[in-house]
N, C-alpha and C positions, 0 to 999 in steps of 0.2 A: 670662862665658860670651861667646863670639864672636857677632856679629850680622852679617848680610848683607842687603844692600837690593835689592829688585826692584820692577818695576811690578806683575808678576803672578806669584803662586806658585801652581801647579796641584798639588793633592794627588791621586795616582792617575794612572798611565799606561796605562789602558785606553782603547778607542777614543774615547771622548767626551772625556777628559782630554787626550790626545793631540792630538786635533782641536782642542780649544780653544786649547791652547799653540801649535799651528801658526798658527792665524789670528791670535791675539793678537800673536806674535812677528812674523809678516808685516806686521802693522800697525804695527810700530815699538815695541811694549811689550818692556822687558827682562824676559824670562819664564823662569822656573824650572819644570821638571816633576819632581816627585819620586815615586818608586816605592818601596814598602816591601820589595818582593821583589828577589832578585838578578838576575832576569832577566824583562824585559817579556814578557808573553804565557804565562808558564809559572808554575804549572801551568795546563793547559788548562781552560777552562770548558766547561759542557755545550753540546750542540746544534750550534753552529757555522753555522747557516743565515742567509743574508743575501740579500735582493733586490738585483739588480744595479743598480737605479736610484740606490741611496744611494750607490754608488761614483762613478756620474757626478755626483749633485748636489753631492757635496761635493769634486769634482775630485781625487779620489785616483788617482794613476796606476796603472793596472791591471797586475798582474804575476802571471803564471802561478804562480809560487812559492808564493803563498798560496791558491791554488786547489786544494782536494781534488777536488771533482767538480763540473761544471756539468750541473744536471739539467733535465729537460723540464717539470717542474710537480710537483704534489702528488697524493698519494692518500690519501683519508680512509676508514676502515674502521669500520662500525658493529659492536657486539658479535657479531652473527650472521655477520659476514663480508662483507657488501654492501660494494662498493667504489665510491667516488665519485672520478672522476679530474677534476682540474682543471689546464690547461695553465698554464705559468709566468707568461705575462702577467696573469693573474688571480687568481694563487695566493697573494698576500699578501707580507708584508715579511720572512718568514723563509725564502722559496723562490726558488731560482734558482742561487745558488752555495753550495756547502758548503765552508766556509773550512778551510784549516790555520791554526787561530787563533793558534798561537805565532807563525807567520811573519807573519799578518796584522797582529797588534797591533805587531809591530816594525816593520812597513812604515809604520804610520800615524805611530808615534814618530819614525821616520826623516824623515817630512816635516816633523814639528815642529823637528827638529834643523836640516834643510836652511834652515828659515824663519829660524833664529836662536835658537832656544829652548835653554837648557842642560837636561841631564838628569842627575839623580842617582839612583842605584840604592841599595838597602838603606838607605833614609831613610825614617823613620817619624815622622808627626806625632804629637805626644805631648800639645799643649794648644794652644789658642788665645790669641793675644795681644789683648787687648781694651782699649779706652780710651774713655771717655765715650761709649758706645753704639756705637763703631766697631769692626770688625774690623781689627787693625793687623799681623797676621802669625800664624805658628805657631811654637810651639816644636818642634823637631825633633831626632832622633837619627839621625846618620849612622855606621854601623858602630858604634864606641863612643864617638864624639863627640858632645856636645849643643850646640845652637846655637839662636839666634832668627833666624828667617826672616822679615824685615819687608817688607811689601808694601803696595801701594795697594789691591790686591784679592787675596783668597784665593778659589780655585776648589775647592769640595769635589767631587771625582770619585771618591770612595772607596767607592763601591758602596752597595747598598740598606741601610737603617738607618745611614745615614752617621754617623760618629763626629764628623767635623768639623763637619757641619751641626748635630747635637746640642748639641755644645759652644758653638757660637754662639747656640744657643737655639731652633732649628727642630725641630718635632716630627716627628722620623723614625722612631720606633719603631712597630711594626705589630702588628696582632692576627694570631693563629694563622690565621685564616681568609683573610687576605691575605698568606700566605707559602706556597709551594709548595717542598717538599723535593725534591731532584732526586738521581738516580743514573745514571750512564751507563758503559757499556763500550763499548770500541772492540773489536768482534768482527770475525775473519777466518775465512776458509773458510765463509762463507754460500752457501748453494745458491741456485739459480735459483727464480723464482717472483714474481707480483705485478709483472711487469717491472722487478724489481731488475736492475741499479742505476740505473735512469734516472729514478726519482721519489722525492722525499722522501715518507715514509709517517708518517700519524698515526692512531692505534688508540685509539678512544673505549670509555668504558662502565666497569664495575665492574672491568675489568682494571687501572684506574688511577683510584681513587676522586677525584672531583673534580680530574681532571687527564687525561693522556693519555700513551700510549707512543709514542715517535718511533723511526724508522729513517731516518737520514740517510747516504746512500752516501758513501764516500769513494774507492773504486775498484771493479773488477769483483767482488770477493768480500769487501770490507770495509765496515764501516758503523759510526757511532756509533748504538748502540741504547740508549736510555734511557727514564726515566720520571719523570714529575713528579707528586706527590700533594699535596693540601693538607694542611698540618701538622694541622689540626683533624680529619682523618680517619685520623690515625696514632695507634695506642696507643704506639709507640716508633718511633724513627728506623730501627731494624733492620727494621721490617715492610716499608719501601719496597724493600729488596732482595728479600725474598720475593716481592712482587708481580712485580718484573720477572723473576726467575728462573723463576717459575710460567709467564709469558708466552712466555719464550724456550723453554722446555722443550715447549710445545705447538705451536711454529711448526715445521712440517718443514724449512724452510730453514735452520734453526739448529742442526739435528741434529749437525753435525760441527763447529760454529763454536768458535772459541777465543778467549779474550780476550787482547788486547795491552796495555790498560790500563784502569783504572778511576777516575772522579772523581766524588765528591760535593759537594753545594752546596745553594743555595737561591736562589730568586729572589721578588721581590715581584710580587704580582698585585693591587695596591692601586690605588685611583684616584690621579691626580697629586697631588703635593704641593700644599697650599693657597698656599704661597708660597715662592719659589726665590732671591730676593735680599734683601740687607739692605745696611747701610753697610758698604761694603768687602768683601763676600762674594757669592758666587753658587754655586748647586747645579746640577751638570748630570749628565745620563745617570741611572743607576740611583740615585744619591743623591736626584735629584728626582722618582724614581718614573715615569720615562719607558718603563717595561717593559709591553708590551702586556699586559693582565691575562688575556687567553684564551690566547695562544700562549706567553707567558713570554719572548718575544724582545724584545730592547731595544738590539742593537747600532747597527742603522740609525738609529733615534729617536736615540739618544745621539750619533752622528756628526753628524746633522743639526743637533741643539741645541748641539753644541760649536762648529761652524761659526759658527752665529748668535752664541753667546756670545763667541767670539774676535774677531769683527768689531766687536761693541759695545764690548768691552774697548778695542780700539784706539781708537774714537771717544772712550770716556771719558778716555783717557790723553791725547789731543790736547787735550781741554777742560779736563783737570786736575780731573776731578769723578767719582769713584767711588761717589757717594751711592746709597742705595737708589732715589732718584728718577731718577738718571741711568741706573742699571742696568735700570730698568722697561722699557726698549726691548727688552732680551732678554727678560723674562719675557712681554711681550706677543706678541714674536716666535715664541718656541718655543710658546706655547699657540695661537697662530692656525694653527700648521702641525699640531699633535699633539693638543690636548688634548680637542677633541669626541670624536674616535675612541677615544682612551684611555678617556675616562669612559664612554662609551657601552658599550665592551667590559667594562668593569668591572660596569656593572649588568647586562649580558647574562651575565656569568661567574656572578654571583650566582644567575642562574635556571638556567643550564646544570647546575649541580651538583645541582639538584633532579630531573634527569630520570632516568628509570629506563632500564635496558638496552632494554626494548621501545620506549620513546619515541625513543631514539636510533636504533634500528633502522628504525621508520617514517619518521622524517626523512631519513635517509641514503637509504632506498629511493626516496622521492619524489624527491629531489634527483637521484639516480642516473638515474631515468627520464626526467625533465623537462630535467635540464640546469640549471647556474647560472653565470652570466658573470662572478661575480668572488666571491672568498672573503672575505666582509665579512657582519658581522651583518645589516645592512640589506637586502642583495642576497639573501641566504639566506631570510629572513623574507618578502621580497615574493614569491618564488617559492612558498614554503609557502602563504601567505595566498591566493593565486590557485588553489592545487590541493587543499590539505588544511587548510582554515582551522582544523579543530578541533585541529590540531597546534600552533597559534601562540598559544593563549589565554593562556599564561604570558607571551607576549613581546608582547602587544598594544601596549604603551607604546612599543616601538621602531619600530613601523611608520609 
């Protein structure tokens, strides 16, 4: 069986994997980025929302080709239709740009290639190569050919419940309550209302048990209309389509809307993984559970962590040390940026799923009347504590 040698092999060419490969290659690592699919960015994943600061933070060249729509902010709707509007600067990590995700993922990979990374498509990792407590590479299948890809460090960027991470001994499996099943249509011929298409919309309550429905505009009459529902609230995966179809049927704007595509999937809504590095291996993005447990959004967090990891890998290569101890700089770096907010939102999510439609109505009503300066758990609860303290009893520990 043939073998190939690299400094770094990144498994998975989503935004976090490509960003890792870019910064590792730019720092002098001989880097290979492998993707199991035949096309980077396809099939498109759900949502496609991203705050523009992540583009600036990771120095990704802005290109209108991967922008579906730039929005003014977010609108959150309670079950009785009460509307809370939050402008873009304060609307969180999934609001600002609605991406053309296939073009976006390719753009991030293009920057990795420019930095010197090799990219192999239709290449699937099938096993980990281990020796004396170290990960030494992966076995891979490229089209019909099998090979060993030996590396000083393997990066698992292969999504939530990461197989590569699991093979290496990381606990990546999740309980049903920490997985949200998703289904999304791209609908066109959507009518006017609720300031569409200038805002991303989030609809709360029993329309999407332990989740929400989203409307992310793509153009004047087209939007991603999707739903996320916690798996422990579904009797079968077919139920999720019923929830979304019923909601679409009662929204007057959707009366003549027609689907252009449909995608299904899942996201983790779990706390961050307890450990993301080992000797010769690091986990990044969804593999390390960097997805926001409330919103289910993880593109920006994964990009930021990928940049941090790529820079650390370059340092490790210069020092000739890819041990767990050396890779801890990455672990500490991403946790300093992301962990507190991710863990707080996971705890808050577990409280939010217990709220009734009436409680959601009361909370959104107060926020709409008083206003909230930022779409974060802490900011929202502070407003509620000052105005309707009885509404925040379940969340006292977060204030």
